[in-house]
LOKERO-888339 format. One record per residue (C-alpha): residue in one letter; x, y, z. Coordinates in steps of 0.25 Angstrom, whole numbers, plus 5000, padded with zeros to 4 digits. Example, Ala and Ser with C-alpha at 12.3 -4.5 7.8 and 13.67 -1.06 7.14 Angstrom:
! residues 2
<node A,<5049,4982,5031>>;
<node S,<5055,4996,5029>>;
//
This chain:
! residues 203
<node X,<5500,5425,5456>>;
<node X,<5487,5422,5463>>;
<node X,<5475,5417,5455>>;
<node X,<5461,5423,5458>>;
<node X,<5449,5415,5454>>;
<node X,<5439,5426,5450>>;
<node X,<5426,5430,5445>>;
<node X,<5424,5445,5441>>;
<node X,<5417,5453,5452>>;
<node X,<5416,5441,5461>>;
<node X,<5422,5439,5475>>;
<node X,<5435,5436,5468>>;
<node X,<5436,5451,5465>>;
<node X,<5440,5454,5479>>;
<node X,<5452,5445,5477>>;
<node X,<5456,5452,5464>>;
<node X,<5454,5465,5471>>;
<node X,<5462,5461,5483>>;
<node X,<5474,5457,5473>>;
<node X,<5473,5470,5466>>;
<node X,<5473,5478,5479>>;
<node X,<5486,5471,5483>>;
<node X,<5492,5470,5469>>;
<node X,<5493,5455,5469>>;
<node X,<5494,5448,5455>>;
<node X,<5483,5438,5452>>;
<node X,<5477,5430,5441>>;
<node X,<5462,5429,5439>>;
<node X,<5455,5416,5436>>;
<node X,<5441,5420,5432>>;
<node X,<5429,5411,5435>>;
<node X,<5415,5415,5431>>;
<node X,<5405,5417,5443>>;
<node X,<5395,5406,5444>>;
<node X,<5401,5398,5433>>;
<node X,<5404,5383,5432>>;
<node X,<5419,5387,5432>>;
<node X,<5418,5389,5447>>;
<node X,<5413,5375,5449>>;
<node X,<5424,5368,5441>>;
<node X,<5432,5358,5449>>;
<node X,<5445,5366,5446>>;
<node X,<5439,5379,5452>>;
<node X,<5432,5372,5464>>;
<node X,<5446,5367,5467>>;
<node X,<5450,5382,5469>>;
<node X,<5438,5387,5475>>;
<node X,<5428,5376,5480>>;
<node X,<5417,5385,5481>>;
<node X,<5417,5388,5466>>;
<node X,<5418,5403,5468>>;
<node X,<5428,5415,5467>>;
<node X,<5438,5419,5472>>;
<node X,<5449,5409,5474>>;
<node X,<5464,5412,5473>>;
<node X,<5475,5403,5469>>;
<node X,<5489,5407,5475>>;
<node X,<5498,5397,5469>>;
<node X,<5493,5384,5475>>;
<node X,<5485,5391,5486>>;
<node X,<5470,5393,5483>>;
<node X,<5460,5402,5492>>;
<node X,<5446,5405,5489>>;
<node X,<5439,5414,5500>>;
<node X,<5440,5429,5497>>;
<node X,<5444,5433,5511>>;
<node X,<5454,5423,5512>>;
<node X,<5460,5426,5499>>;
<node X,<5461,5441,5502>>;
<node X,<5468,5438,5516>>;
<node X,<5477,5428,5509>>;
<node X,<5481,5438,5498>>;
<node X,<5483,5449,5507>>;
<node X,<5492,5441,5517>>;
<node X,<5500,5435,5506>>;
<node X,<5501,5446,5495>>;
<node X,<5495,5458,5501>>;
<node X,<5505,5461,5513>>;
<node X,<5492,5463,5521>>;
<node X,<5488,5476,5514>>;
<node X,<5473,5472,5513>>;
<node X,<5472,5464,5526>>;
<node X,<5476,5470,5540>>;
<node X,<5483,5460,5549>>;
<node X,<5473,5449,5554>>;
<node X,<5477,5452,5569>>;
<node X,<5472,5466,5568>>;
<node X,<5458,5472,5570>>;
<node X,<5459,5477,5555>>;
<node X,<5463,5463,5551>>;
<node X,<5451,5457,5558>>;
<node X,<5442,5467,5552>>;
<node X,<5447,5465,5538>>;
<node X,<5444,5450,5540>>;
<node X,<5430,5453,5545>>;
<node X,<5427,5462,5533>>;
<node X,<5433,5452,5523>>;
<node X,<5424,5442,5529>>;
<node X,<5412,5451,5529>>;
<node X,<5415,5455,5515>>;
<node X,<5412,5441,5510>>;
<node X,<5402,5436,5520>>;
<node X,<5392,5442,5522>>;
<node X,<5394,5454,5512>>;
<node X,<5398,5447,5499>>;
<node X,<5391,5434,5502>>;
<node X,<5378,5441,5504>>;
<node X,<5379,5451,5493>>;
<node X,<5384,5441,5483>>;
<node X,<5372,5432,5486>>;
<node X,<5362,5443,5484>>;
<node X,<5369,5446,5471>>;
<node X,<5372,5432,5466>>;
<node X,<5359,5426,5470>>;
<node X,<5350,5437,5464>>;
<node X,<5359,5439,5451>>;
<node X,<5370,5432,5444>>;
<node X,<5370,5418,5450>>;
<node X,<5363,5407,5442>>;
<node X,<5348,5407,5445>>;
<node X,<5349,5392,5450>>;
<node X,<5359,5396,5460>>;
<node X,<5352,5408,5466>>;
<node X,<5347,5408,5481>>;
<node X,<5337,5419,5482>>;
<node X,<5337,5418,5498>>;
<node X,<5351,5423,5498>>;
<node X,<5347,5435,5490>>;
<node X,<5336,5438,5500>>;
<node X,<5345,5435,5512>>;
<node X,<5356,5444,5506>>;
<node X,<5347,5456,5503>>;
<node X,<5342,5455,5518>>;
<node X,<5356,5456,5524>>;
<node X,<5364,5464,5513>>;
<node X,<5361,5478,5519>>;
<node X,<5366,5474,5533>>;
<node X,<5379,5468,5527>>;
<node X,<5383,5481,5519>>;
<node X,<5379,5489,5532>>;
<node X,<5390,5482,5540>>;
<node X,<5400,5487,5530>>;
<node X,<5394,5501,5530>>;
<node X,<5395,5502,5545>>;
<node X,<5409,5497,5546>>;
<node X,<5415,5506,5535>>;
<node X,<5412,5519,5543>>;
<node X,<5420,5530,5538>>;
<node X,<5431,5520,5533>>;
<node X,<5436,5519,5519>>;
<node X,<5438,5504,5520>>;
<node X,<5432,5493,5530>>;
<node X,<5445,5493,5538>>;
<node X,<5447,5508,5538>>;
<node X,<5456,5516,5529>>;
<node X,<5463,5504,5522>>;
<node X,<5457,5495,5511>>;
<node X,<5458,5480,5514>>;
<node X,<5454,5467,5509>>;
<node X,<5441,5468,5517>>;
<node X,<5437,5480,5508>>;
<node X,<5438,5471,5496>>;
<node X,<5429,5460,5502>>;
<node X,<5419,5471,5507>>;
<node X,<5419,5479,5494>>;
<node X,<5416,5467,5485>>;
<node X,<5404,5463,5494>>;
<node X,<5399,5478,5494>>;
<node X,<5400,5478,5479>>;
<node X,<5389,5467,5478>>;
<node X,<5382,5474,5489>>;
<node X,<5382,5487,5481>>;
<node X,<5378,5480,5468>>;
<node X,<5366,5475,5476>>;
<node X,<5362,5488,5482>>;
<node X,<5367,5486,5497>>;
<node X,<5378,5497,5496>>;
<node X,<5369,5509,5494>>;
<node X,<5366,5523,5500>>;
<node X,<5364,5516,5514>>;
<node X,<5379,5511,5514>>;
<node X,<5387,5523,5509>>;
<node X,<5400,5519,5516>>;
<node X,<5399,5505,5509>>;
<node X,<5396,5512,5496>>;
<node X,<5408,5521,5497>>;
<node X,<5417,5510,5502>>;
<node X,<5413,5501,5490>>;
<node X,<5416,5512,5481>>;
<node X,<5430,5514,5487>>;
<node X,<5433,5499,5486>>;
<node X,<5429,5498,5471>>;
<node X,<5437,5511,5468>>;
<node X,<5450,5504,5472>>;
<node X,<5458,5501,5459>>;
<node X,<5461,5486,5464>>;
<node X,<5446,5484,5464>>;
<node X,<5444,5490,5451>>;
<node X,<5454,5481,5445>>;
<node X,<5448,5469,5452>>;
<node X,<5434,5472,5447>>;
<node X,<5439,5473,5433>>;
<node X,<5443,5458,5432>>;
//
């Protein structure tokens, strides 16, 4: 059984959601966001950035979300949520996995954290200003790419949708998923209605 180092409704929710989608058993090791627990030597030995997610699969440790999802799909998911890498769909999946983290989640997360829950002495107002300037464009890329599709790759839900939906949740909270982005709004609603997401979000 894998161990997921997790903070509720953080980036690690994507890993829990993925495991719920493929029916993979896991154990949660909860770490409080922005806490000293993330800076302890024993945790930094697992994730040297002092962040979540990280997974332990036996003696193997992995701590970048995109890499974790691709690893879990290849080892435990029978390729259900990642098309083969040597296909156009596989290349697009990786593109959207990367886009879902940077810029989408990075920019939206910076706006949210540096204008809200992050300790005041660690906030950087310039990141908020920069983020607010580019956020509509970042969501607009997804809005145009969706077209009339249910999911970012077409008819089939994939790991790329997990990455994008999490970033869009933050964008929605910040007001960047709105009447001007109806496709993104409907897409996010479909993703959040999935039973696997509901289970992950409850943890």
